[in-house]
N, C-alpha and C positions, 0 to 999 in steps of 0.2 A: 504494500500500500504506500510505503514511503517513496518508491520509485515513480509512482503516479504523479507526484507533485515535484518532480525534479526540475531544476531551472531550464534544462533543454526542452523538456516537454511543454512547460509553461510558456517559454518564448516562442515555440512553434505554434502553439494554440493562439497566442496573442497576435502573431504575424498573420494568421489565416482566419481570424475571427470575422472579418468583413466578407470573405468569400463564403464562409459557413453561413453567416446571416443572410447573404444574398441568395444562396441556394435554398436555404430554408424558406425564405419568402416566396421564391419561385415555386417550390414544391407545395407549399400550403395553398397558394393561389391555384395551382393546377388541380389539386385535390378538390377544392371548392368548385371549380368549373366542371369537373368530371362527375362529381357526386350530387351536388345540390340541384334542385329543380326550380327554385325561386329565381326569377330573372334578375332581381336586384342583388341577390347573393352571388349569382354568376358574374355580374358586373364588378362586384367587390373582389372576386377572385382574379378577374382580369386586371384590376387595379393593383392587387398585391403582386402579381407576376410582373407587371410593368415597373413597379417600385423595386422589386428584386433585381431586375435587369439594370435599372439605373444605378443601384448600389454596386452591382458587379462591374459595370463599366468604369465607375469612378475608382473602385478598388484596383482594377487592372491598370488604370492610368496613373496611379500614385507611385512615386518613387521615394523610398525611404531616405530621409536626410535632406530632402530638397524642399524649397519653399514655393509659395504661390508666385505666379509670374506677374508681379506688379513691379514695374520698372519706375525708378525715379531718376531724375537728372543726375543726382550725386552718384547713383549706382552706375550709370552709364559713363560718367566722366572718370570714375576712380580707376577701373581697369576692366579688362575683358574676362577676368577670372570669375567674376560673379555671375556672368551670363549662363554658364552651363549648370549652375546650381539651382535651377528652377524646374518646376514640373511642366510638362507639355500641356498647354491650355486647351488643345483640341478635344480630348475626351470630355472635359468639363463643359465646353461649349456645346458639344453634341448632346450631352445629357440634358442641359438646360433646354435645348430645342425639343428634345424628346419629351420632356416634362410638359411643355406647352402643348405639343401635339397630343399627348396622352390625356390632358385635361379636356381638349376639344373632342376627342373620341369618346371619353366617358360621358361628357355632357350630351353628345349626340345619342349615345346608347341609352341614357336615362330618358331622353325625350321619346325615343322609340318605345321604351318600356311603358311610359305613361300612355302613349297612344295604343299600345297593345292592351293595357288594362282597360282603357275606355272602350275598346272594341270587343274584347272577350270577357271582361269582368273578372279576370284572374291573372295572377302572376306565375302560376304553376306551368312550367314548360310542357309537362306531360298532358295537361288538359287542353292545351291550345292546339287546335287541329292543324294549323299551318306549320307548326314547328316540330311535328313528329318525324322520326326517321323514316 
């Protein structure tokens, strides 16, 4: 039991916790989408998967020991040694764009769910005739 809490294992767990959390969010969302029949719960599962993918992309784009890519004039004037010590901003920018797109998709999905409820009177996907396999 003492070997379970060794510094090497704890450091490896600490370094991979964002990956584990992202995969957990993706798997929980996938489970909700596959198992639940309520349309709002299915949209919640899609949102969880979307969030898990965002966390995974940010975790992949992070480089340990580097800082955010915010440049000041003093940093640019001092030397070129500071420039390689920043993280690539492209994954962060792509994730911000994906978050905005995800909000639009979820809002569109919720408006469709509202219209389905008005038409069929239920949110259960099994009881809706047009959504059966």
